[in-house]
Backbone as CSV, one residue per row, in Angstrom:
resi,resn,N_x,N_y,N_z,CA_x,CA_y,CA_z,C_x,C_y,C_z
1,UNK,221.354,63.478,-30.286,220.877,64.671,-30.945,219.489,65.040,-30.386
2,UNK,219.333,66.251,-29.968,218.067,66.716,-29.402,217.117,67.113,-30.527
3,UNK,215.880,66.757,-30.355,214.875,66.988,-31.385,214.007,68.193,-31.060
4,UNK,213.537,68.838,-32.120,212.552,69.904,-32.034,211.271,69.346,-32.631
5,UNK,210.190,69.360,-31.861,208.915,68.847,-32.343,207.960,70.024,-32.529
6,UNK,207.444,70.161,-33.752,206.463,71.190,-34.083,205.076,70.572,-34.021
7,UNK,204.174,71.217,-33.316,202.793,70.730,-33.216,201.894,71.846,-33.724
8,UNK,201.249,71.593,-34.872,200.504,72.653,-35.544,198.995,72.535,-35.420
9,UNK,198.508,71.639,-34.573,197.066,71.467,-34.417,196.758,70.904,-33.037
10,UNK,195.505,71.043,-32.647,195.075,70.448,-31.383,194.578,69.023,-31.595
11,UNK,194.801,68.514,-32.798,194.508,67.107,-33.112,195.610,66.608,-34.026
12,UNK,195.659,65.296,-34.211,196.735,64.688,-34.989,196.143,63.975,-36.202
13,UNK,196.703,64.244,-37.363,196.285,63.559,-38.571,195.065,64.178,-39.226
14,UNK,194.615,63.514,-40.278,193.459,63.946,-41.055,192.276,63.032,-40.762
15,UNK,191.101,63.463,-41.162,189.934,62.605,-41.011,189.056,63.045,-39.855
16,UNK,188.413,62.085,-39.234,187.479,62.368,-38.149,188.176,63.099,-37.002
17,UNK,187.563,64.184,-36.546,188.159,64.982,-35.481,188.354,64.186,-34.195
18,UNK,187.392,63.363,-33.842,187.468,62.637,-32.575,188.735,61.790,-32.479
19,UNK,189.059,61.068,-33.530,190.277,60.241,-33.499,191.524,61.123,-33.480
20,UNK,191.450,62.274,-34.127,192.576,63.212,-34.105,192.866,63.719,-32.702
21,UNK,191.806,64.017,-31.935,191.985,64.464,-30.555,192.548,63.340,-29.681
22,UNK,192.071,62.133,-29.910,192.580,60.975,-29.160,194.066,60.766,-29.461
23,UNK,194.432,60.863,-30.730,195.829,60.625,-31.129,196.785,61.662,-30.557
24,UNK,196.415,62.951,-30.585,197.343,63.965,-30.057,197.516,63.779,-28.554
25,UNK,196.446,63.391,-27.850,196.571,63.119,-26.413,197.521,61.952,-26.175
26,UNK,197.363,60.880,-26.950,198.244,59.716,-26.791,199.696,60.075,-27.107
27,UNK,199.897,60.886,-28.137,201.250,61.281,-28.525,201.925,62.074,-27.402
28,UNK,201.266,63.126,-26.937,201.883,63.983,-25.916,202.027,63.244,-24.592
29,UNK,201.022,62.497,-24.183,201.146,61.704,-22.956,202.250,60.663,-23.098
30,UNK,202.400,60.104,-24.291,203.444,59.114,-24.540,204.845,59.674,-24.424
31,UNK,205.030,60.961,-24.743,206.350,61.581,-24.622,206.863,61.550,-23.188
32,UNK,205.952,61.636,-22.238,206.348,61.646,-20.820,207.098,60.370,-20.467
33,UNK,206.671,59.240,-21.003,207.287,57.957,-20.670,208.494,57.577,-21.511
34,UNK,208.826,58.378,-22.497,209.971,58.078,-23.352,211.284,58.376,-22.628
35,UNK,212.283,57.534,-22.848,213.599,57.798,-22.267,214.205,59.062,-22.856
36,UNK,214.105,59.196,-24.167,214.645,60.377,-24.839,213.506,61.369,-25.088
37,UNK,213.636,62.548,-24.527,212.635,63.595,-24.675,213.104,64.581,-25.753
38,UNK,212.160,65.235,-26.426,212.582,66.309,-27.325,213.167,67.461,-26.515
39,UNK,214.044,68.209,-27.127,214.590,69.388,-26.443,213.524,70.481,-26.354
40,UNK,212.736,70.603,-27.430,211.718,71.642,-27.495,210.446,71.111,-28.137
41,UNK,209.318,71.591,-27.629,208.026,71.412,-28.266,207.561,72.801,-28.660
42,UNK,207.324,73.017,-29.948,206.870,74.317,-30.436,205.448,74.152,-30.952
43,UNK,204.544,74.930,-30.391,203.133,74.880,-30.757,202.793,76.101,-31.590
44,UNK,202.117,75.877,-32.710,201.660,76.983,-33.550,200.338,76.608,-34.189
45,UNK,199.690,77.573,-34.863,198.363,77.308,-35.404,197.436,76.903,-34.264
46,UNK,196.504,76.006,-34.565,195.582,75.519,-33.531,196.288,74.761,-32.410
47,UNK,197.530,74.372,-32.640,198.295,73.668,-31.610,198.459,74.460,-30.329
48,UNK,198.433,75.808,-30.416,198.601,76.609,-29.201,197.480,76.364,-28.204
49,UNK,196.346,75.867,-28.663,195.247,75.559,-27.738,195.663,74.510,-26.711
50,UNK,196.614,73.664,-27.069,197.061,72.605,-26.162,197.865,73.144,-24.981
51,UNK,198.382,74.363,-25.099,199.155,74.957,-24.000,198.309,75.892,-23.140
52,UNK,197.030,75.997,-23.472,196.133,76.928,-22.784,195.310,76.226,-21.705
53,UNK,194.720,77.043,-20.869,193.854,76.574,-19.787,192.846,75.561,-20.316
54,UNK,192.611,74.513,-19.530,191.673,73.431,-19.837,192.133,72.520,-20.981
55,UNK,193.411,72.545,-21.285,193.958,71.642,-22.288,193.857,70.196,-21.792
56,UNK,193.472,69.270,-22.666,193.382,67.867,-22.251,194.746,67.218,-22.010
57,UNK,195.818,67.906,-22.358,197.169,67.352,-22.153,198.008,68.220,-21.212
58,UNK,197.341,69.060,-20.420,198.076,69.981,-19.553,198.982,69.245,-18.568
59,UNK,198.492,68.202,-17.934,199.323,67.477,-16.965,200.588,66.930,-17.617
60,UNK,200.444,66.369,-18.808,201.605,65.827,-19.517,202.576,66.937,-19.900
61,UNK,202.055,68.074,-20.375,202.939,69.185,-20.753,203.670,69.751,-19.543
62,UNK,202.988,69.868,-18.429,203.656,70.335,-17.204,204.738,69.357,-16.766
63,UNK,204.464,68.064,-16.884,205.478,67.055,-16.557,206.682,67.187,-17.472
64,UNK,206.429,67.326,-18.768,207.535,67.475,-19.727,208.350,68.727,-19.428
65,UNK,207.667,69.811,-19.117,208.376,71.050,-18.778,209.241,70.842,-17.535
66,UNK,208.703,70.144,-16.531,209.477,69.859,-15.315,210.656,68.938,-15.578
67,UNK,210.588,68.163,-16.664,211.690,67.277,-17.060,212.711,68.006,-17.935
68,UNK,212.502,69.294,-18.182,213.479,70.071,-18.933,213.134,70.343,-20.391
69,UNK,211.955,69.928,-20.839,211.556,70.209,-22.218,211.107,71.667,-22.301
70,UNK,211.681,72.402,-23.245,211.313,73.797,-23.476,210.041,73.817,-24.317
71,UNK,208.980,74.405,-23.791,207.694,74.457,-24.477,207.446,75.896,-24.906
72,UNK,207.261,76.072,-26.224,207.124,77.408,-26.799,205.843,77.482,-27.614
73,UNK,205.046,78.519,-27.363,203.834,78.771,-28.153,204.060,80.008,-29.019
74,UNK,203.605,79.948,-30.243,203.745,81.039,-31.205,202.919,82.251,-30.759
75,UNK,203.573,83.396,-30.613,202.898,84.615,-30.158,201.797,85.049,-31.124
76,UNK,202.056,85.000,-32.410,201.051,85.400,-33.395,199.801,84.553,-33.257
77,UNK,199.973,83.260,-33.086,198.843,82.335,-32.956,198.103,82.541,-31.642
78,UNK,198.847,82.706,-30.566,198.252,82.939,-29.256,197.392,84.202,-29.300
79,UNK,197.916,85.249,-29.902,197.156,86.499,-30.029,195.935,86.311,-30.912
80,UNK,196.111,85.645,-32.041,195.011,85.454,-32.991,193.834,84.720,-32.346
81,UNK,194.131,83.692,-31.569,193.078,82.896,-30.937,192.633,83.456,-29.578
82,UNK,193.153,84.615,-29.184,192.731,85.248,-27.939,193.114,84.473,-26.691
83,UNK,194.297,83.872,-26.712,194.720,83.014,-25.607,195.829,83.608,-24.738
84,UNK,196.121,84.885,-24.926,197.259,85.492,-24.228,197.204,85.250,-22.723
85,UNK,196.051,85.425,-22.121,195.923,85.261,-20.668,195.598,83.832,-20.255
86,UNK,195.556,82.918,-21.224,195.148,81.542,-20.914,196.281,80.522,-21.063
87,UNK,197.431,80.944,-21.526,198.552,80.006,-21.671,199.012,79.601,-20.269
88,UNK,199.064,78.278,-20.033,199.343,77.749,-18.695,200.665,76.999,-18.575
89,UNK,201.338,76.794,-19.688,202.578,76.023,-19.647,203.545,76.595,-20.682
90,UNK,204.813,76.553,-20.357,205.824,77.022,-21.293,205.851,78.539,-21.378
91,UNK,206.266,78.987,-22.560,206.415,80.423,-22.778,205.953,80.767,-24.182
92,UNK,205.794,82.037,-24.424,205.370,82.512,-25.737,206.600,83.039,-26.462
93,UNK,206.787,82.565,-27.698,207.932,82.987,-28.502,207.469,83.678,-29.775
94,UNK,208.296,84.586,-30.271,207.938,85.308,-31.492,208.513,84.627,-32.735
95,UNK,208.116,85.095,-33.887,208.535,84.458,-35.136,210.050,84.488,-35.346
96,UNK,210.756,85.580,-35.057,212.211,85.516,-35.212,212.847,84.389,-34.380
97,UNK,212.349,84.195,-33.150,212.873,83.104,-32.326,212.548,81.749,-32.940
98,UNK,211.301,81.583,-33.411,210.899,80.302,-34.013,211.718,80.007,-35.263
99,UNK,211.960,81.024,-36.072,212.801,80.836,-37.263,214.212,80.407,-36.878
100,UNK,214.764,81.041,-35.864,216.114,80.689,-35.406,216.142,79.231,-34.922
101,UNK,215.134,78.846,-34.147,215.070,77.463,-33.656,215.050,76.475,-34.825
102,UNK,214.238,76.761,-35.822,214.134,75.867,-36.979,215.434,75.792,-37.764
103,UNK,216.093,76.914,-37.928,217.300,76.949,-38.744,218.514,76.329,-38.057
104,UNK,218.525,76.317,-36.732,219.696,75.776,-36.037,219.576,74.291,-35.711
105,UNK,218.408,73.721,-35.901,218.195,72.300,-35.581,218.385,71.416,-36.808
106,UNK,219.036,70.292,-36.591,219.193,69.290,-37.652,218.035,68.315,-37.678
107,UNK,217.330,68.193,-36.568,216.294,67.184,-36.436,214.976,67.826,-36.002
108,UNK,214.109,68.121,-36.977,212.814,68.746,-36.715,211.712,67.766,-37.124
109,UNK,210.782,67.536,-36.232,209.659,66.632,-36.472,208.393,67.474,-36.423
110,UNK,207.550,67.347,-37.441,206.280,68.074,-37.446,205.142,67.086,-37.240
111,UNK,204.290,67.408,-36.274,203.113,66.581,-35.969,201.883,67.331,-36.433
């Protein structure tokens, strides 16, 4: 079963920001070495920053994309944060597409 992973922040977990940034880097870099990859990574909220220029996980995201992982950034979020011209990996998807992705998947993981 292929998984859909939602990433809603540029850090992982609650608490000190520094550890949150370290954790999200470890998580995304760790996906590269996993035998089973998610089918899709969907970034929304502050998570869209991870798909933009100068992202600390850009190399890992490009590797995942080259391995067939579909990387989607929320258009509303990209526009809100002024990142339209800075997205460097994947594609930008709109809310109807994101809703469809969520509704058709049996296995959704939110980070």
